[in-house]
N, C-alpha and C positions, 0 to 999 in steps of 0.2 A: 790140024788136030781135030778132025771131024769126029773121031771115035769118042773123044772126051765128051763132046756135046751130046752125042747119041746116048752114051751110057748115063749121063746125067739126067737127061729127059726120061729115059726109060726107068731109072731108079725112082724118079720123082712120081711117075705114074703108079708104079708098083707101091709106093709108100701110101698113096691115096686109095688104092685098091685093097691092099693088105696092110693096114696099120697095126703094127705090133708094139 
């Protein structure tokens, strides 16, 4: 389940770059 980890990390970075 590599995609799950990838999406999780990606979303985590986006949250820090674009905190809404």
